[in-house]
C-alpha positions as CSV (number, residue, x, y, z in Angstrom):
1,M,24.2,-19.5,-42.1
2,I,22.6,-19.0,-45.5
3,E,24.4,-16.9,-48.1
4,I,22.6,-15.8,-51.3
5,N,24.5,-14.2,-54.1
6,L,23.4,-13.0,-57.5
7,T,26.3,-12.3,-59.9
8,E,26.6,-11.5,-63.6
9,N,26.9,-15.2,-64.3
10,T,25.1,-17.2,-61.6
11,F,22.5,-17.2,-58.8
12,E,23.8,-19.1,-55.8
13,I,22.6,-20.2,-52.5
14,N,25.4,-21.5,-50.3
15,D,27.6,-22.0,-53.4
16,A,24.9,-24.1,-55.2
17,C,23.7,-22.6,-58.5
18,F,20.0,-22.3,-59.4
19,E,17.8,-21.0,-62.2
20,F,14.2,-20.0,-61.9
21,P,11.9,-21.8,-61.7
22,I,13.8,-23.8,-59.1
23,D,13.2,-27.5,-58.6
24,I,11.8,-27.8,-55.1
25,E,13.8,-31.0,-54.4
26,N,17.1,-29.3,-55.4
27,L,16.2,-26.4,-53.1
28,K,15.5,-28.7,-50.2
29,N,18.9,-30.3,-50.7
30,T,20.5,-26.9,-50.0
31,L,18.1,-25.3,-47.5
32,G,17.0,-28.5,-45.7
33,N,13.5,-29.7,-44.9
34,C,10.6,-27.2,-45.0
35,R,6.9,-27.2,-44.1
36,L,4.2,-26.9,-46.8
37,T,1.1,-24.7,-46.7
38,K,-1.1,-26.2,-49.4
39,S,-4.4,-25.1,-50.8
40,K,-6.4,-25.8,-53.9
41,Y,-4.8,-22.8,-55.6
42,N,-1.4,-22.1,-54.1
43,Q,1.6,-23.8,-52.4
44,I,4.0,-22.1,-50.0
45,Y,7.2,-23.7,-48.7
46,T,8.4,-22.3,-45.4
47,W,12.0,-22.7,-44.1
48,D,11.3,-21.6,-40.5
49,N,14.9,-21.6,-39.3
50,H,16.1,-19.6,-42.3
51,G,13.3,-17.0,-42.7
52,I,12.7,-18.0,-46.3
53,L,9.5,-18.6,-48.2
54,G,9.2,-20.4,-51.6
55,Y,6.1,-19.8,-53.8
56,S,5.0,-22.5,-56.2
57,K,2.2,-22.8,-58.7
58,D,2.4,-26.6,-59.3
59,G,4.2,-28.0,-56.2
60,K,7.2,-29.0,-58.3
61,F,9.0,-25.7,-59.0
62,V,9.5,-22.6,-57.0
63,N,8.7,-19.5,-59.0
64,S,9.9,-16.9,-56.4
65,L,11.7,-16.8,-53.1
66,L,10.9,-14.3,-50.3
67,I,13.6,-13.3,-47.8
68,C,11.6,-12.3,-44.7
69,L,13.2,-9.5,-42.8
70,S,10.1,-8.5,-40.7
71,F,7.9,-10.9,-38.7
72,E,4.4,-11.6,-40.0
73,K,1.6,-13.5,-38.4
74,Y,0.3,-15.6,-41.2
75,D,0.2,-19.4,-40.7
76,F,2.9,-19.9,-43.4
77,S,5.2,-17.1,-42.1
78,P,8.7,-18.3,-40.9
79,K,9.2,-18.6,-37.2
80,Q,12.2,-16.3,-37.4
81,N,13.5,-13.6,-39.7
82,F,16.3,-14.2,-42.2
83,D,19.7,-13.8,-40.5
84,G,22.0,-14.8,-43.4
85,E,23.6,-12.7,-46.2
86,V,22.0,-11.5,-49.4
87,K,24.5,-10.3,-51.9
88,F,24.2,-8.5,-55.2
89,N,27.2,-9.1,-57.4
90,N,29.2,-9.9,-54.2
91,E,28.1,-6.7,-52.4
92,D,25.6,-6.5,-49.6
93,A,22.3,-6.3,-51.5
94,I,20.6,-3.8,-49.1
95,S,23.6,-1.5,-49.1
96,Y,23.7,-1.7,-52.9
97,Y,20.0,-1.0,-53.1
98,K,20.3,2.1,-50.8
99,N,23.4,3.5,-52.5
100,N,22.2,3.1,-56.1
101,K,18.8,4.7,-56.4
102,D,19.5,5.4,-60.1
103,K,19.8,1.6,-60.8
104,R,16.4,0.7,-59.4
105,I,13.8,-0.6,-61.8
106,K,10.1,-0.2,-61.2
107,L,8.3,-3.4,-61.9
108,F,4.8,-1.8,-62.0
109,K,3.3,1.6,-61.9
110,G,3.4,2.9,-58.3
111,D,6.3,0.7,-57.4
112,N,8.0,3.0,-54.9
113,G,10.5,0.4,-53.8
114,G,11.7,-0.8,-57.1
115,A,14.0,-3.7,-57.9
116,I,17.7,-4.2,-58.7
117,V,18.2,-6.6,-61.6
118,L,21.1,-8.6,-62.8
119,N,21.5,-11.7,-65.0
120,G,17.8,-11.9,-65.7
121,I,16.9,-12.1,-62.0
122,S,15.3,-9.3,-59.9
123,F,15.6,-8.5,-56.2
124,W,12.4,-6.6,-55.4
125,F,12.3,-4.7,-52.1
126,D,9.0,-4.7,-50.2
127,I,9.0,-1.5,-48.3
128,D,6.5,-0.3,-45.7
129,D,6.9,3.0,-43.9
130,Q,10.5,3.2,-45.1
131,I,11.3,-0.2,-43.6
132,I,12.5,-3.0,-45.8
133,K,10.2,-5.9,-44.8
134,A,11.3,-8.5,-47.4
135,I,13.2,-9.1,-50.6
136,E,11.5,-11.1,-53.3
137,I,13.8,-12.9,-55.7
138,S,12.4,-14.1,-59.0
139,K,13.0,-14.2,-62.8
140,Y,12.9,-10.7,-64.3
141,E,10.7,-10.2,-67.3
142,K,10.8,-6.7,-68.9
143,P,7.3,-5.4,-69.3
144,K,6.3,-5.3,-73.0
145,E,5.4,-2.0,-74.5
146,M,1.9,-2.2,-75.8
147,G,-0.3,0.3,-77.5
148,I,-3.7,1.2,-76.2
149,P,-6.2,-1.5,-77.4
150,I,-9.4,-0.7,-79.1
151,P,-12.1,-0.4,-76.4
152,L,-14.6,-3.2,-76.2
153,S,-18.2,-2.3,-76.9
154,L,-20.5,-2.1,-73.9
155,D,-23.7,-4.1,-73.7
156,E,-26.6,-1.8,-74.3
157,K,-28.1,-2.4,-70.9
158,F,-24.9,-1.3,-69.1
159,K,-24.1,1.9,-70.9
160,Y,-25.1,3.9,-67.9
161,L,-21.7,2.9,-66.4
162,Q,-19.9,5.2,-68.9
163,P,-21.0,8.6,-67.4
164,L,-20.4,7.3,-63.9
165,W,-16.8,6.4,-64.7
166,I,-16.3,9.8,-66.4
167,E,-17.6,11.8,-63.4
168,W,-15.7,9.7,-60.9
169,I,-12.4,10.3,-62.8
170,E,-13.1,14.0,-63.1
171,K,-13.7,14.4,-59.4
172,I,-10.5,12.5,-58.5
173,E,-8.4,14.5,-61.0
174,Q,-9.5,17.7,-59.2
175,I,-7.7,16.3,-56.1
176,V,-4.9,14.0,-57.3
177,P,-2.8,14.8,-60.5
178,K,-2.7,12.0,-63.1
179,N,1.1,11.8,-62.8
180,N,0.8,10.7,-59.1
181,D,2.2,7.1,-58.6
182,Y,-1.1,6.0,-57.1
183,F,-3.2,7.3,-59.9
184,N,-3.3,3.8,-61.3
185,L,-6.0,4.1,-64.0
186,A,-5.6,1.8,-67.0
187,H,-7.4,1.2,-70.3
188,G,-10.4,-1.1,-70.2
189,I,-10.0,-4.9,-70.4
190,T,-9.3,-6.7,-73.6
191,V,-10.8,-9.9,-75.2
192,I,-7.7,-11.7,-73.9
193,D,-8.4,-10.5,-70.3
194,I,-11.9,-11.8,-70.6
195,E,-10.8,-15.2,-71.9
196,N,-8.2,-15.6,-69.2
197,Y,-9.9,-14.2,-66.1
198,L,-13.7,-14.2,-66.6
199,Q,-14.2,-17.7,-65.2
200,L,-13.6,-18.1,-61.4
201,D,-14.7,-21.6,-61.1
202,D,-16.6,-24.3,-63.1
203,D,-19.9,-22.5,-62.7
204,I,-19.0,-19.1,-61.5
205,L,-18.2,-16.2,-63.8
206,I,-17.6,-12.5,-63.2
207,P,-21.1,-11.0,-63.6
208,D,-22.0,-9.0,-66.7
209,E,-22.3,-5.6,-64.9
210,L,-18.8,-5.9,-63.4
211,L,-17.5,-7.1,-66.8
212,N,-18.9,-4.0,-68.5
213,F,-17.6,-1.8,-65.7
214,Y,-14.1,-3.0,-66.4
215,K,-14.6,-2.7,-70.2
216,I,-14.6,1.0,-69.7
217,N,-11.6,1.3,-67.4
218,N,-9.3,-0.9,-65.4
219,V,-6.7,-0.2,-62.7
220,L,-3.1,-1.3,-62.4
221,Y,-1.9,-3.2,-59.4
222,N,-0.2,-1.1,-56.7
223,P,1.0,-2.9,-53.5
224,V,0.3,0.2,-51.3
225,T,-2.9,2.0,-52.2
226,S,-5.0,3.4,-55.1
227,V,-6.8,6.7,-55.7
228,F,-9.7,4.6,-57.1
229,S,-11.3,3.4,-53.9
230,F,-14.6,3.4,-52.1
231,S,-15.1,4.8,-48.6
232,T,-17.4,2.6,-46.5
233,N,-18.0,2.6,-42.8
234,G,-14.8,4.5,-42.0
235,W,-12.6,2.3,-44.2
236,D,-11.3,2.6,-47.8
237,Y,-11.5,-0.2,-50.3
238,D,-9.2,-0.1,-53.3
239,L,-10.6,-1.2,-56.7
240,I,-9.1,-4.5,-57.6
241,P,-7.5,-4.9,-61.1
242,F,-9.6,-7.2,-63.2
243,K,-7.0,-9.9,-63.6
244,D,-6.6,-10.1,-59.8
245,I,-10.3,-10.7,-59.0
246,K,-9.8,-14.5,-59.5
247,K,-6.9,-14.5,-57.1
248,E,-8.8,-12.5,-54.5
249,W,-11.8,-14.8,-54.9
250,E,-9.6,-17.9,-54.5
251,G,-8.2,-16.4,-51.3
252,I,-11.6,-16.0,-49.8
253,Q,-12.5,-19.6,-50.7
254,N,-9.4,-20.7,-48.8
255,L,-11.0,-19.3,-45.7
256,Q,-14.1,-21.4,-45.9
257,F,-14.7,-23.6,-42.8
258,G,-17.0,-26.2,-44.2
259,V,-18.5,-28.5,-41.5
260,S,-16.4,-26.7,-38.9
261,T,-18.3,-23.4,-39.3
262,E,-19.5,-22.1,-36.0
263,V,-23.2,-21.2,-36.5
264,Y,-23.2,-18.3,-34.1
265,N,-20.9,-16.4,-36.4
266,L,-23.6,-16.5,-39.1
267,D,-25.9,-14.5,-36.8
268,K,-24.1,-11.4,-37.8
269,Y,-25.0,-11.7,-41.4
270,S,-27.5,-9.4,-42.9
271,E,-30.9,-10.9,-43.7
272,K,-30.3,-9.7,-47.3
273,V,-27.4,-12.1,-47.8
274,K,-27.3,-15.9,-48.3
275,A,-24.5,-17.9,-46.8
276,D,-23.8,-20.9,-44.6
277,D,-20.0,-20.5,-44.4
278,Y,-17.3,-17.8,-44.3
279,A,-18.6,-16.5,-47.7
280,N,-20.9,-17.5,-50.5
281,P,-18.8,-18.5,-53.5
282,K,-21.1,-16.4,-55.7
283,W,-19.9,-13.2,-53.9
284,I,-17.4,-11.6,-56.3
285,P,-14.7,-9.4,-54.8
286,F,-13.9,-6.1,-56.7
287,A,-12.5,-3.9,-53.9
288,T,-10.1,-4.8,-51.1
289,G,-9.4,-3.2,-47.8
290,R,-6.0,-4.9,-47.9
291,N,-6.7,-6.3,-44.4
292,G,-8.9,-9.3,-45.2
293,D,-12.0,-7.2,-45.7
294,Y,-13.7,-6.8,-49.1
295,L,-16.5,-5.3,-51.1
296,L,-18.3,-8.0,-52.9
297,Y,-20.8,-8.1,-55.8
298,D,-23.6,-10.4,-54.7
299,T,-24.9,-12.7,-57.5
300,D,-26.8,-15.0,-55.1
301,P,-28.8,-12.8,-52.6
302,S,-31.4,-14.0,-50.2
303,D,-35.1,-13.5,-50.8
304,E,-34.9,-10.1,-49.0
305,G,-31.8,-9.0,-51.0
306,T,-31.2,-7.8,-54.5
307,F,-29.0,-9.2,-57.3
308,G,-26.0,-7.0,-57.6
309,Q,-26.1,-5.6,-54.1
310,I,-22.8,-4.7,-52.6
311,I,-21.7,-6.6,-49.5
312,E,-19.0,-5.5,-47.0
313,L,-17.2,-8.6,-45.8
314,Q,-15.5,-7.9,-42.5
315,N,-13.0,-10.6,-41.8
316,E,-12.4,-10.5,-38.1
317,S,-15.8,-9.5,-36.9
318,W,-17.7,-11.8,-39.3
319,E,-20.0,-9.0,-40.4
320,R,-21.6,-9.3,-43.8
321,N,-23.6,-6.2,-44.4
322,V,-25.2,-4.7,-47.5
323,V,-23.6,-1.3,-48.0
324,A,-25.2,-0.4,-51.3
325,N,-28.1,-1.7,-53.3
326,S,-26.1,-1.7,-56.5
327,L,-22.8,-0.9,-58.0
328,T,-24.2,2.3,-59.4
329,A,-25.3,3.4,-55.9
330,L,-21.9,2.7,-54.5
331,I,-20.1,4.8,-57.2
332,Q,-22.6,7.6,-56.8
333,T,-22.0,7.7,-53.1
334,E,-18.3,7.9,-53.7
335,I,-18.8,10.8,-56.1
336,C,-21.0,12.6,-53.6
337,L,-18.3,12.3,-50.9
338,L,-15.7,13.8,-53.2
339,K,-18.1,16.6,-54.1
340,K,-18.6,17.3,-50.4
341,G,-14.8,17.6,-49.9
342,E,-14.4,14.5,-47.9
343,I,-11.0,13.7,-49.2
344,K,-8.9,13.1,-46.1
345,K,-8.1,9.6,-47.4
346,Y,-5.9,11.2,-50.1
347,D,-3.6,12.8,-47.5
348,F,-1.1,10.0,-47.7
349,I,-1.2,9.9,-51.5
350,L,-0.5,13.6,-51.8
351,G,2.1,13.8,-49.1
352,K,4.0,10.5,-49.4
353,S,7.7,10.3,-48.6
354,D,10.1,8.3,-50.8
355,D,13.4,8.6,-48.9
356,I,14.6,5.0,-48.8
């Protein structure tokens, strides 16, 4: 049985001491052999018999561990849940977490679960419907307090985005108060953001219109939901934080089939889009359904389509439909829905429970 214990002095797994990032070979010496799910952008180590995942950026060091307490259906998911012990300063970690709400630390705005922190390491609790699904263990870095940066100037041709943002925010504020955890509005992106996250691949950049859209306002990551979302075909798509666009784009590329693509799936694609695989790499995700579905900004349309049209990518059905001719049209549609009082999607946000 695996015993994990974080104390004031050490982080131990079965009496072996570790520090983050953890050398993968040292971890294997303690946990045993594991299987590797490897892609161009990410590497996940799975200890099936222990219910543990290790996330690595470089394949040499594990940056975080996930203690899986609820079964998931991903390829990399452990074949069984964790059945060992997780201790926080020699006390059962889950009991400590539940009995010490005042000691929980929010790692991001809207973090309703929170983490318990000791010795520079955090135990973050992934909670869904008041059930603890997993405990993520990683190095704790206290967020830096930063002032609001000077807004970046908009390109002249994209200044029409400013009043759209203003009206969208005004309509949402009439429904959801700004102090709500899911009101995750942030200041616009900075020069550093652009330098770090503009380029998705060697020849693929976030398009100028989306870039200027995020210059005005950005959103903070929230693992549950966001008030800044688009309602499309009966589903809600949450606006993606600018720095996460690259990660979401990479995730879509990992689903490409290449020569194994079954041509009949492409029959469901709109004639306005151009693709011969799961997705065209020049489709840029900016809103997520959190279920594998996305809204995408199309920078490579077919002859029947329009540059900047918005595609709804439906993962399981392989539907690729154009749901708006432009980003402007998408935002205007969302504003119109709010004006009409179609706000049922905010029921959860306004009536959430936080009892765990």
